[in-house]
Backbone as JSON Lines, residues from 0, in Angstrom:
{"i":0,"aa":"M","n":[-9.21,-9.67,-36.24],"ca":[-9.79,-9.72,-34.92],"c":[-9.39,-11.06,-34.25]}
{"i":1,"aa":"R","n":[-8.94,-10.88,-32.98],"ca":[-8.58,-12.08,-32.28],"c":[-9.79,-12.83,-31.69]}
{"i":2,"aa":"T","n":[-9.66,-14.12,-31.74],"ca":[-10.73,-14.92,-31.12],"c":[-10.13,-15.77,-30.04]}
{"i":3,"aa":"G","n":[-10.89,-15.94,-29.01],"ca":[-10.44,-16.78,-27.88],"c":[-9.61,-15.89,-26.95]}
{"i":4,"aa":"K","n":[-9.84,-16.12,-25.69],"ca":[-9.19,-15.35,-24.62],"c":[-7.89,-16.17,-24.18]}
{"i":5,"aa":"T","n":[-6.78,-15.48,-24.19],"ca":[-5.58,-16.14,-23.72],"c":[-5.19,-15.66,-22.36]}
{"i":6,"aa":"F","n":[-5.76,-14.57,-21.87],"ca":[-5.42,-14.03,-20.51],"c":[-6.67,-13.5,-19.84]}
{"i":7,"aa":"D","n":[-6.91,-13.99,-18.6],"ca":[-8.07,-13.48,-17.9],"c":[-7.59,-12.78,-16.63]}
{"i":8,"aa":"C","n":[-7.63,-11.42,-16.69],"ca":[-7.1,-10.67,-15.55],"c":[-7.95,-10.84,-14.26]}
{"i":9,"aa":"V","n":[-9.27,-11.04,-14.45],"ca":[-10.13,-11.21,-13.26],"c":[-9.81,-12.54,-12.59]}
{"i":10,"aa":"Q","n":[-9.62,-13.58,-13.35],"ca":[-9.22,-14.86,-12.81],"c":[-7.92,-14.76,-12.1]}
{"i":11,"aa":"M","n":[-6.95,-14.09,-12.68],"ca":[-5.63,-13.91,-12.12],"c":[-5.74,-13.2,-10.75]}
{"i":12,"aa":"K","n":[-6.55,-12.18,-10.66],"ca":[-6.82,-11.43,-9.44],"c":[-7.38,-12.43,-8.32]}
{"i":13,"aa":"W","n":[-8.37,-13.17,-8.7],"ca":[-8.96,-14.16,-7.76],"c":[-7.92,-15.11,-7.29]}
{"i":14,"aa":"D","n":[-7.1,-15.67,-8.23],"ca":[-6.08,-16.64,-7.9],"c":[-5.04,-16.02,-6.85]}
{"i":15,"aa":"I","n":[-4.63,-14.81,-7.14],"ca":[-3.65,-14.14,-6.26],"c":[-4.26,-13.9,-4.88]}
{"i":16,"aa":"Q","n":[-5.5,-13.47,-4.82],"ca":[-6.16,-13.18,-3.53],"c":[-6.32,-14.51,-2.72]}
{"i":17,"aa":"R","n":[-6.64,-15.56,-3.42],"ca":[-6.77,-16.87,-2.74],"c":[-5.42,-17.25,-2.15]}
{"i":18,"aa":"K","n":[-4.4,-17.16,-2.92],"ca":[-3.06,-17.51,-2.42],"c":[-2.65,-16.62,-1.18]}
{"i":19,"aa":"L","n":[-2.94,-15.36,-1.23],"ca":[-2.64,-14.49,-0.13],"c":[-3.37,-14.84,1.09]}
{"i":20,"aa":"R","n":[-4.67,-15.24,0.93],"ca":[-5.5,-15.62,2.06],"c":[-4.92,-16.86,2.74]}
{"i":21,"aa":"E","n":[-4.5,-17.8,1.85],"ca":[-3.95,-19.02,2.41],"c":[-2.59,-18.81,3.12]}
{"i":22,"aa":"E","n":[-1.78,-17.83,2.66],"ca":[-0.54,-17.49,3.28],"c":[-0.79,-16.79,4.67]}
{"i":23,"aa":"E","n":[-1.81,-16.05,4.73],"ca":[-2.13,-15.23,5.93],"c":[-3.07,-15.92,6.9]}
{"i":24,"aa":"K","n":[-3.51,-17.11,6.53],"ca":[-4.47,-17.86,7.39],"c":[-3.9,-18.05,8.74]}
{"i":25,"aa":"G","n":[-4.64,-17.63,9.81],"ca":[-4.29,-17.87,11.19],"c":[-3.3,-16.79,11.74]}
{"i":26,"aa":"L","n":[-2.92,-15.82,10.92],"ca":[-2.0,-14.77,11.44],"c":[-2.8,-13.64,12.01]}
{"i":27,"aa":"S","n":[-2.24,-13.06,13.03],"ca":[-2.85,-11.82,13.64],"c":[-2.64,-10.63,12.75]}
{"i":28,"aa":"L","n":[-3.28,-9.54,13.07],"ca":[-3.11,-8.35,12.26],"c":[-1.65,-7.92,12.25]}
{"i":29,"aa":"D","n":[-1.01,-7.91,13.33],"ca":[0.38,-7.49,13.52],"c":[1.31,-8.41,12.65]}
{"i":30,"aa":"E","n":[1.01,-9.71,12.7],"ca":[1.77,-10.7,11.94],"c":[1.53,-10.49,10.37]}
{"i":31,"aa":"R","n":[0.32,-10.2,10.01],"ca":[0.02,-9.9,8.53],"c":[0.71,-8.66,8.07]}
{"i":32,"aa":"Q","n":[0.77,-7.61,8.95],"ca":[1.41,-6.42,8.57],"c":[2.88,-6.63,8.48]}
{"i":33,"aa":"A","n":[3.51,-7.36,9.37],"ca":[4.94,-7.62,9.34],"c":[5.28,-8.46,8.08]}
{"i":34,"aa":"L","n":[4.44,-9.4,7.7],"ca":[4.63,-10.2,6.5],"c":[4.61,-9.28,5.27]}
{"i":35,"aa":"M","n":[3.59,-8.42,5.22],"ca":[3.48,-7.45,4.05],"c":[4.73,-6.56,4.01]}
{"i":36,"aa":"Q","n":[5.15,-6.05,5.13],"ca":[6.32,-5.17,5.18],"c":[7.61,-5.89,4.66]}
{"i":37,"aa":"S","n":[7.77,-7.15,5.05],"ca":[8.91,-7.93,4.62],"c":[8.86,-8.21,3.14]}
{"i":38,"aa":"K","n":[7.66,-8.43,2.63],"ca":[7.48,-8.7,1.16],"c":[7.87,-7.47,0.37]}
{"i":39,"aa":"I","n":[7.36,-6.27,0.91],"ca":[7.6,-4.98,0.22],"c":[9.14,-4.67,0.25]}
{"i":40,"aa":"M","n":[9.77,-4.89,1.42],"ca":[11.16,-4.58,1.5],"c":[12.04,-5.51,0.64]}
{"i":41,"aa":"A","n":[11.54,-6.74,0.41],"ca":[12.31,-7.68,-0.41],"c":[12.14,-7.38,-1.94]}
{"i":42,"aa":"D","n":[11.12,-6.58,-2.26],"ca":[10.87,-6.26,-3.67],"c":[11.96,-5.32,-4.2]}
{"i":43,"aa":"T","n":[12.5,-5.55,-5.37],"ca":[13.56,-4.74,-5.94],"c":[13.18,-3.36,-6.29]}
{"i":44,"aa":"I","n":[11.87,-3.1,-6.51],"ca":[11.41,-1.77,-6.82],"c":[10.79,-1.1,-5.59]}
{"i":45,"aa":"L","n":[9.91,-1.74,-4.95],"ca":[9.16,-1.16,-3.86],"c":[10.03,-1.0,-2.62]}
{"i":46,"aa":"G","n":[10.99,-1.92,-2.35],"ca":[11.85,-1.86,-1.14],"c":[12.65,-0.57,-1.08]}
{"i":47,"aa":"P","n":[13.46,-0.29,-2.13],"ca":[14.25,0.95,-2.11],"c":[13.35,2.19,-2.12]}
{"i":48,"aa":"W","n":[12.26,2.23,-2.76],"ca":[11.36,3.34,-2.74],"c":[10.82,3.56,-1.32]}
{"i":49,"aa":"L","n":[10.37,2.52,-0.68],"ca":[9.81,2.7,0.68],"c":[10.91,3.14,1.66]}
{"i":50,"aa":"Q","n":[12.08,2.68,1.49],"ca":[13.19,3.11,2.38],"c":[13.44,4.64,2.2]}
{"i":51,"aa":"R","n":[13.42,5.17,0.92],"ca":[13.6,6.54,0.65],"c":[12.48,7.34,1.3]}
{"i":52,"aa":"V","n":[11.31,6.95,1.06],"ca":[10.09,7.64,1.61],"c":[10.12,7.71,3.11]}
{"i":53,"aa":"T","n":[10.39,6.6,3.77],"ca":[10.41,6.57,5.16],"c":[11.5,7.43,5.73]}
{"i":54,"aa":"K","n":[12.71,7.4,5.13],"ca":[13.79,8.25,5.6],"c":[13.43,9.7,5.42]}
{"i":55,"aa":"R","n":[12.85,10.07,4.25],"ca":[12.44,11.47,4.07],"c":[11.38,11.93,5.1]}
{"i":56,"aa":"Q","n":[10.38,11.05,5.39],"ca":[9.37,11.36,6.34],"c":[9.91,11.61,7.73]}
{"i":57,"aa":"S","n":[10.89,10.81,8.02],"ca":[11.46,10.86,9.45],"c":[12.25,12.17,9.65]}
{"i":58,"aa":"T","n":[12.73,12.74,8.6],"ca":[13.5,13.98,8.7],"c":[12.64,15.23,8.66]}
{"i":59,"aa":"Q","n":[11.41,15.13,8.36],"ca":[10.54,16.26,8.22],"c":[9.7,16.42,9.48]}
{"i":60,"aa":"T","n":[9.36,17.65,9.79],"ca":[8.5,17.86,10.95],"c":[7.03,17.63,10.57]}
{"i":61,"aa":"A","n":[6.19,17.48,11.52],"ca":[4.75,17.2,11.24],"c":[4.14,18.4,10.5]}
{"i":62,"aa":"D","n":[4.49,19.6,10.82],"ca":[3.87,20.77,10.14],"c":[4.34,20.86,8.7]}
{"i":63,"aa":"A","n":[5.62,20.45,8.45],"ca":[6.1,20.53,7.11],"c":[5.44,19.45,6.18]}
{"i":64,"aa":"C","n":[4.96,18.4,6.76],"ca":[4.34,17.35,5.98],"c":[2.93,17.65,5.6]}
{"i":65,"aa":"V","n":[2.26,18.54,6.34],"ca":[0.86,18.84,6.09],"c":[0.75,20.3,5.58]}
{"i":66,"aa":"A","n":[0.38,20.41,4.32],"ca":[0.26,21.79,3.75],"c":[-0.8,22.54,4.42]}
{"i":67,"aa":"E","n":[-1.83,21.92,4.9],"ca":[-3.03,22.65,5.42],"c":[-2.96,22.72,6.9]}
{"i":68,"aa":"A","n":[-1.77,22.72,7.54],"ca":[-1.69,22.68,8.99],"c":[-2.44,23.8,9.66]}
{"i":69,"aa":"G","n":[-2.47,25.03,9.05],"ca":[-3.14,26.16,9.73],"c":[-4.49,26.45,9.12]}
{"i":70,"aa":"A","n":[-4.93,25.64,8.15],"ca":[-6.22,25.85,7.5],"c":[-7.44,25.58,8.45]}
{"i":71,"aa":"I","n":[-8.43,26.33,8.27],"ca":[-9.67,26.08,8.95],"c":[-10.74,25.7,7.92]}
{"i":72,"aa":"Y","n":[-11.34,24.54,8.1],"ca":[-12.3,24.07,7.18],"c":[-13.71,24.26,7.69]}
{"i":73,"aa":"G","n":[-14.6,24.55,6.85],"ca":[-15.95,24.84,7.18],"c":[-16.63,25.79,6.26]}
{"i":74,"aa":"S","n":[-17.85,26.12,6.45],"ca":[-18.52,27.02,5.64],"c":[-18.9,28.24,6.4]}
{"i":75,"aa":"R","n":[-18.94,29.38,5.71],"ca":[-19.3,30.64,6.38],"c":[-20.8,30.91,6.03]}
{"i":76,"aa":"T","n":[-21.48,31.31,7.08],"ca":[-22.92,31.67,6.88],"c":[-23.07,33.12,7.31]}
{"i":77,"aa":"K","n":[-23.93,33.74,6.58],"ca":[-24.14,35.2,6.9],"c":[-25.5,35.32,7.59]}
C-alpha cells in the first residue's frame, strides 16, 4: 500500500483555474471567447478536430443536423 500523496488533482484544478482567471482578467466576453478559440486552434489535437467539425456543420442544412426537426413534444391527455 502506498503512503503519502504525490499528486493532488483537486489542487491542480484550482491552480489551473487561478491561472486562467489571471489570464482573462479585464477581458470582455468577446475577448475571452476569442482567446479560448485561439488556444483550441493552437492545440495539436483539438484544433484539427474543431476544424473538421466546423467544416462538416457548415455543409449540412439545419434540418439535417436536428434529428427531431419534425417531432412534437408534449403529453397526450384523454
